[in-house]
N, C-alpha and C positions, 0 to 999 in steps of 0.2 A: 418613712411616709414616702408615698409616690403620688405624684400629680399627673393627671391625664388630660391630653389636649388632642384636638381634632389635627388630622394630617394637613400640611400645606399641599399646594398642588404639585411641587416638586417632590416631596414626600410620598404623595400617592404615586407619581410616576416611578420613583426608586423602589416601592413595595411591589409595584407591578411586576418590574424587572426581577426583583428578588424572588417572587412567587413563581416565575417561570423555571427557577431551578437550574442545576447544572452549571456551566460556565457563565451563564448570565449572571449568576451572583456574584462573581469576581469583576463584573463589568465596571464597577465604580470604585474598586480598589485603587488606593493610592499608595504606593510602594515607595519606600526610601530605603537606601543601603548606606550605612556608615561605616567607615574604617576607622577604628580608633587605635591610636598609639599609646603606649605608656599604661600606667596602672588605672583601673576603674574600679569604683566602689559600687558594686551591684545594688547594696542596701541604698545607697545615695541615689542612685538612678531610679530605683523604684518609688523612692519617696518624692523624687522630683516629678515623675510622670504621674503619681497619684494626687500630688497636689495640682497639677494641671487639670485633671479630671475633676477634682473638687471644685476648681474655680470655674469651669465652662460646662453649664447644663447639657449642652448638647452632646458631650461626651458620656453623660450618665442617662442618655435618652435610649430607649429600647421601643420597638414596634410590637404592639400586642393585638391579637384579634379576640373580640368578645364572643359570646355565644350566639349572637346573631350575625357574625361574620363582618362586624364594622372593626376596621382596623385604627387605632389611635396610638399616639406617642406617649409613652409613660417616662416621666423624669423622676429618677430615683434621687432619694436625699444624699446618698453617698453610693460609690461604686468604687472598686480598685482593680488595678491591672497587676497580674501576676504572670512571670515568666521565668524560665529556665535558660541557661545558657547551653548551647549545643556546640560541642568541639569537632571540628570537622578535620580529617586527616589528609586530605587532598584537595587539589583544585577542582578535580572532577566531582567529587563529594560536595564541596561547597556549591558548583554550579546546580548541581541536582536538587540540593535543598533550597536555593534560591528560586528555583523554577518551580517547584512543589509549593512554597509561600505565595508566589505570584498568582498561582492558579487556584489557591485555596478559597472556597466559598466564605463568603462574608455573612455572618449571621447578625440579622437586624434585630433578632428577638432577645440579644443578650447584651446587656451593657457591661462594662463600657464599650463603646463603639470606635475600638482601636484595635 
């Protein structure tokens, strides 16, 4: 089940920037890089992130345009984050991958917004 709401002023501004396309879509990206040492359970990490998504409706929210061109926020009853690990073989490869991720367009039409 999906609930729909009118956009707030801040969300309208964000949607406007998003609609410009290109690098503007990355303008509000908040990127964090963590270096982890020791063993990590990918399954436990995914479960923890998905629990956070279920707890916070804003992370299950996406922006949708109706047939009349009106944008609204849609809050999904559930959403999940899926990811894979990428092994890098050099500092240069790691730096290139990070740069690509930092400039990656953020898709406001797809939940979860992470």
